[in-house]
C-alpha angles and dihedrals in degrees: 000000000000112000101181147332123244098193144333120219121205121190120210140162089215109060091166091056092046092052091048091056101040099033105028102032104028096034100237117161127230113239093193141005118273109283123209132197137187130171090010112154093201090059091044088056092046094051097034090231135109128243094007122176131181150133133248142180134187117229127189128196112257112266095034 
């Protein structure tokens, strides 16, 4: 039985479009500003790739 969910990660090549949908249309709130990384060995290890770069943001449903 599932008792809860810690987080859900969604990958996209269009962060602006994703933010428009989840933040602007569904009303989710940004917990932090957009973070960006490049040449980050930790992220390379997590993804199993080299020279990764990306952006991320944490969103929370309204009311939480």
